[in-house]
Rosetta silent file (secondary structure, phi, psi, omega in degrees, C-alpha in Angstrom):
SEQUENCE: MLKETILKFLKMDSLVDNVTGYVEARIELLKIEIKEEVAKGLARTLVTVVMIAVLTLFVLLISVAVAYKLSESIGMFGGFATVASFYLFLGLIVFLFRNPITEILEKQLEERMKKKKKSL
SCORE:     score description
SCORE:     0.000 S_00000001
   1 L     0.000  -44.630  178.896   55.045   23.283   34.144 S_00000001
   2 H   -63.842  -40.018  179.583   51.888   23.355   36.237 S_00000001
   3 H   -61.921  -44.739  179.881   50.031   24.930   33.331 S_00000001
   4 H   -64.383  -39.690  179.973   51.170   22.182   30.951 S_00000001
   5 H   -65.336  -43.294  179.831   50.197   19.467   33.407 S_00000001
   6 H   -65.096  -43.218  179.857   46.734   20.911   33.928 S_00000001
   7 H   -62.992  -41.095  177.768   46.226   21.306   30.176 S_00000001
   8 H   -65.807  -38.091  179.789   47.309   17.710   29.549 S_00000001
   9 H   -64.157  -40.287 -179.893   45.050   16.512   32.331 S_00000001
  10 L   -87.140    0.325 -179.580   42.089   18.310   30.795 S_00000001
  11 L    57.017   39.858  179.974   43.232   17.272   27.282 S_00000001
  12 L  -109.565    2.366 -177.707   43.178   20.877   26.168 S_00000001
  13 H   -64.168  -38.267  179.099   46.814   21.145   25.122 S_00000001
  14 H   -71.513  -32.547  176.956   45.982   20.377   21.483 S_00000001
  15 H   -63.718  -43.856  178.462   43.121   22.871   21.590 S_00000001
  16 H   -63.194  -41.923  178.204   45.477   25.592   22.790 S_00000001
  17 H   -63.018  -41.519  179.746   47.953   24.672   20.036 S_00000001
  18 H   -65.502  -43.253  179.136   45.191   24.785   17.426 S_00000001
  19 H   -64.902  -42.725  178.495   43.902   28.156   18.620 S_00000001
  20 H   -62.082  -43.856  177.665   47.426   29.557   18.685 S_00000001
  21 H   -63.177  -40.257  178.511   48.061   28.265   15.159 S_00000001
  22 H   -62.336  -46.608 -179.567   44.754   29.717   13.985 S_00000001
  23 H   -62.694  -43.264  178.433   45.551   33.152   15.420 S_00000001
  24 H   -63.235  -40.374  178.492   49.032   33.121   13.867 S_00000001
  25 H   -65.109  -40.863  178.520   47.585   32.106   10.484 S_00000001
  26 H   -63.849  -39.652  178.804   44.985   34.908   10.662 S_00000001
  27 H   -64.264  -43.737  178.234   47.709   37.452   11.465 S_00000001
  28 H   -63.294  -41.659  177.858   49.782   36.291    8.488 S_00000001
  29 H   -62.363  -41.877  178.079   46.723   36.447    6.223 S_00000001
  30 H   -62.580  -41.424  177.538   45.985   39.965    7.428 S_00000001
  31 H   -61.016  -43.803  179.944   49.579   41.005    6.703 S_00000001
  32 H   -64.414  -43.016  179.523   49.328   39.617    3.165 S_00000001
  33 H   -63.546  -40.218  178.821   45.993   41.377    2.571 S_00000001
  34 H   -64.271  -42.897  178.285   47.409   44.672    3.821 S_00000001
  35 H   -60.818  -40.792  179.023   50.430   44.318    1.521 S_00000001
  36 H   -64.471  -43.082  179.705   48.120   43.681   -1.440 S_00000001
  37 H   -65.126  -40.674  178.093   45.995   46.740   -0.642 S_00000001
  38 H   -64.033  -42.406  178.888   49.084   48.926   -0.267 S_00000001
  39 H   -62.748  -43.267  177.588   50.441   47.647   -3.582 S_00000001
  40 H   -62.471  -43.812  179.951   47.122   48.370   -5.324 S_00000001
  41 H   -62.643  -43.782  179.051   46.994   51.841   -3.796 S_00000001
  42 H   -65.845  -39.397  178.749   50.548   52.654   -4.824 S_00000001
  43 H   -63.718  -45.403  177.767   49.954   51.382   -8.356 S_00000001
  44 H   -61.849  -42.076  179.935   46.821   53.512   -8.712 S_00000001
  45 H   -63.161  -43.749  179.938   48.641   56.523   -7.296 S_00000001
  46 H   -62.510  -45.115  178.548   51.552   56.068   -9.673 S_00000001
  47 H   -62.612  -41.009  179.153   49.265   55.762  -12.703 S_00000001
  48 H   -63.715  -42.726  179.067   47.346   58.850  -11.567 S_00000001
  49 H   -62.450  -42.871  178.791   50.560   60.852  -11.148 S_00000001
  50 H   -63.888  -43.399  179.173   51.729   59.861  -14.634 S_00000001
  51 H   -62.831  -40.882  178.706   48.347   60.778  -16.122 S_00000001
  52 H   -65.241  -41.103  178.949   48.390   64.163  -14.377 S_00000001
  53 H   -62.418  -44.637  179.836   51.944   64.826  -15.586 S_00000001
  54 H   -65.130  -43.174  179.016   51.012   63.989  -19.189 S_00000001
  55 H   -64.011  -39.567  177.836   47.856   66.105  -18.996 S_00000001
  56 H   -62.979  -44.922  177.061   49.841   69.002  -17.525 S_00000001
  57 H   -61.548  -41.352  178.757   52.379   68.826  -20.336 S_00000001
  58 H   -60.768  -49.258 -179.203   49.579   68.708  -22.891 S_00000001
  59 H   -62.319  -42.157  179.709   47.841   71.762  -21.415 S_00000001
  60 H   -62.388  -48.619 -177.347   51.122   73.661  -21.174 S_00000001
  61 H   -70.204  -38.028  177.856   52.175   72.916  -24.735 S_00000001
  62 H   -68.480  -32.404  176.991   48.745   73.530  -26.250 S_00000001
  63 H   -65.934  -42.335  177.776   48.594   76.835  -24.350 S_00000001
  64 H   -64.160  -41.383  179.624   51.913   77.921  -25.819 S_00000001
  65 H   -63.675  -43.264  178.836   50.735   76.896  -29.287 S_00000001
  66 H   -65.279  -41.441  179.258   47.490   78.847  -28.913 S_00000001
  67 H   -62.586  -42.613  177.807   49.371   81.866  -27.576 S_00000001
  68 H   -64.324  -40.099  179.706   51.756   81.805  -30.555 S_00000001
  69 H   -65.770  -42.558  177.076   48.867   81.460  -32.976 S_00000001
  70 H   -65.728  -33.347 -178.126   47.036   84.365  -31.341 S_00000001
  71 H   -66.609  -21.263  176.672   50.227   86.419  -31.357 S_00000001
  72 H   -65.157  -33.006 -176.709   50.243   86.302  -35.164 S_00000001
  73 H  -101.179  -31.653 -176.963   47.098   88.389  -35.248 S_00000001
  74 H  -117.833    8.519  178.521   47.172   90.505  -32.059 S_00000001
  75 L    97.264  157.424 -175.170   50.856   90.681  -31.250 S_00000001
  76 H   -59.690  -51.095 -178.709   53.177   88.626  -29.079 S_00000001
  77 H   -63.582  -41.672 -178.400   52.138   90.168  -25.759 S_00000001
  78 H   -62.563  -40.250  179.468   48.462   90.084  -26.659 S_00000001
  79 H   -63.756  -47.565 -179.515   48.497   86.378  -27.522 S_00000001
  80 H   -71.267  -35.197  177.911   50.163   85.317  -24.308 S_00000001
  81 H   -65.533  -37.467  178.957   48.084   87.774  -22.249 S_00000001
  82 H   -64.278  -45.474  178.879   44.887   86.342  -23.739 S_00000001
  83 H   -64.593  -42.441  178.446   45.872   82.776  -22.820 S_00000001
  84 H   -63.430  -38.507  178.342   46.946   83.893  -19.343 S_00000001
  85 H   -64.245  -38.583  176.905   43.631   85.720  -18.902 S_00000001
  86 H   -59.594  -45.645 -179.732   41.746   82.554  -19.801 S_00000001
  87 H   -68.921  -34.133  175.406   43.565   80.643  -17.052 S_00000001
  88 H   -63.209  -45.241  177.990   42.999   83.488  -14.607 S_00000001
  89 H   -61.303  -45.002  178.465   39.279   83.395  -15.405 S_00000001
  90 H   -60.805  -43.067  178.114   39.229   79.612  -15.035 S_00000001
  91 H   -63.658  -38.523  178.040   41.030   79.885  -11.688 S_00000001
  92 H   -66.628  -39.754  177.759   38.549   82.486  -10.444 S_00000001
  93 H   -61.474  -46.570  178.249   35.606   80.295  -11.411 S_00000001
  94 H   -62.179  -40.790  179.807   37.106   77.358   -9.488 S_00000001
  95 H   -62.776  -44.402 -177.875   37.847   79.672   -6.529 S_00000001
  96 H   -67.626  -34.029 -178.050   34.306   81.022   -6.430 S_00000001
  97 L  -105.507   27.131 -175.984   32.738   77.566   -6.640 S_00000001
  98 H   -65.665  -37.062 -178.881   35.283   75.771   -4.433 S_00000001
  99 H   -67.345  -48.860  176.452   32.768   74.809   -1.723 S_00000001
 100 H   -62.896  -37.414  178.288   30.259   73.091   -4.034 S_00000001
 101 H   -63.142  -43.480  179.516   33.110   71.405   -5.911 S_00000001
 102 H   -62.568  -42.762  179.476   34.583   70.190   -2.614 S_00000001
 103 H   -62.744  -42.936  179.145   31.208   68.819   -1.471 S_00000001
 104 H   -62.031  -45.190  179.674   30.708   66.941   -4.733 S_00000001
 105 H   -63.881  -40.605  178.534   34.181   65.419   -4.524 S_00000001
 106 H   -61.430  -43.898  179.590   33.664   64.430   -0.878 S_00000001
 107 H   -62.415  -42.634  179.787   30.384   62.665   -1.718 S_00000001
 108 H   -64.525  -41.389  178.688   31.995   60.775   -4.585 S_00000001
 109 H   -66.162  -39.623  177.837   34.928   59.696   -2.406 S_00000001
 110 H   -62.584  -41.645  178.824   32.571   58.570    0.373 S_00000001
 111 H   -62.950  -41.125  178.521   30.585   56.491   -2.113 S_00000001
 112 H   -64.230  -39.899  179.547   33.760   54.842   -3.391 S_00000001
 113 H   -66.082  -39.160  178.306   34.858   54.056    0.154 S_00000001
 114 H   -64.692  -39.526  178.528   31.475   52.527    0.947 S_00000001
 115 H   -64.206  -39.732  179.148   31.682   50.361   -2.179 S_00000001
 116 H   -66.328  -40.123 -179.802   35.137   49.144   -1.166 S_00000001
 117 H   -64.736  -38.409  179.464   33.960   48.277    2.351 S_00000001
 118 H   -67.342  -35.126 -178.842   31.040   46.293    0.942 S_00000001
 119 H   -74.973  -22.371  178.265   33.308   44.349   -1.397 S_00000001
 120 L   -78.059    0.000    0.000   35.637   43.390    1.450 S_00000001
């Protein structure tokens, strides 16, 4: 009661109401912006997961097809062993160069994050 009387006496009651309304509006705007960013992130993640799943199926099925085709000339075991050896070799190359690959990916992600911060 004393606070209200003092504010009315100094004619600051409307100022306090305006500031309070402004702060509440900013909080609501921030909530909406966060929801939009989360929705965009989830949509991108979902699309990426679908693309990875499709690419994985493609690689799996093309590998089986190549193995069957190779098995016509070098035998069933030889065809599948050749395809498996290719993936083993590919995995070893990635393993050996994992640090440079990781550094490149980190730099690219940092650049993307900087671009997003600038656009906000």
